[in-house]
C-alpha positions, -999 to +999 in steps of 0.1 A: +000-002+001+012+036-007+024+058+020+005+090+030+015+120+053-008+130+077-019+164+090+005+160+119+033+170+094+053+198+106+068+206+072+102+199+081+111+186+044+132+157+058+110+131+036+112+147+003+149+140-008+147+105+007+121+094-020+137+076-048+106+082-068+102+117-063+066+111-051+068+136-022+059+170-028+056+202-006+020+211+000+006+234-028+032+224-054+019+207-085+032+173-094+039+153-126+047+117-130+076+125-150+093+143-121+123+121-109+112+092-132+120+080-167+083+080-178+074+096-211+040+100-229+009+083-214+008+070-180-020+052-162-024+064-125-034+041-098-069+052-100-071+042-137-069+078-152-046+081-180-025+113-180+004+128-201+035+122-180+046+156-182+011+172-172+012+192-141-014+182-117-032+198-089-015+193-053-028+165-031-025+189-003-021+226+003-009+229+040+015+200+044+036+178+022+019+150+005+028+116-015+014+110-049+000+075-046+007+066-082+044+072-077+049+056-043+063+021-041+070+020-004+107+021-015+104-016-028+133-023-050+152+003-034+152+001+004+141-023+030+116+002+044+099+033+033+124+061+038+100+090+043+087+072+075+123+063+085+133+099+084+102+116+097+105+131+132+068+130+141+059+097+126+033+113+102+042+092+071+019+059+075+003+035+053-025+047+031-053+023+035-071+035+004-042+021-017-035-015-008-008-032-032+011-062-027+050-061-029+049-077-064+024-049-076+047-022-061+079-036-077+059-036-110+051+000-104+087+008-096+100-010-129+070+012-147+084+044-131+122+038-139+121+017-168+147-008-155 
């Protein structure tokens, strides 16, 4: 399952540089699939929506850092644990129960993002 950042976030920014998928954004900042990935052209998001990888999308959150579920792989294929949660000083990076994925599904997503 993807990771989410709760409202307890103190906006320290420690999580953002740790994400190997560039799935973490500062509140209010637009995001794109292509940011920090090798994806070009059309890409299917976790909810089935097809977008252009370079399309700028509305922020998921405005007041706190946020994680784009379609880019989060829980660091599978990179690290043994989600790095955002490992560095978060207030433990606000938690599993997102809305997006339940198996390890195999997360690894497929990682491969799609990075074209290994």
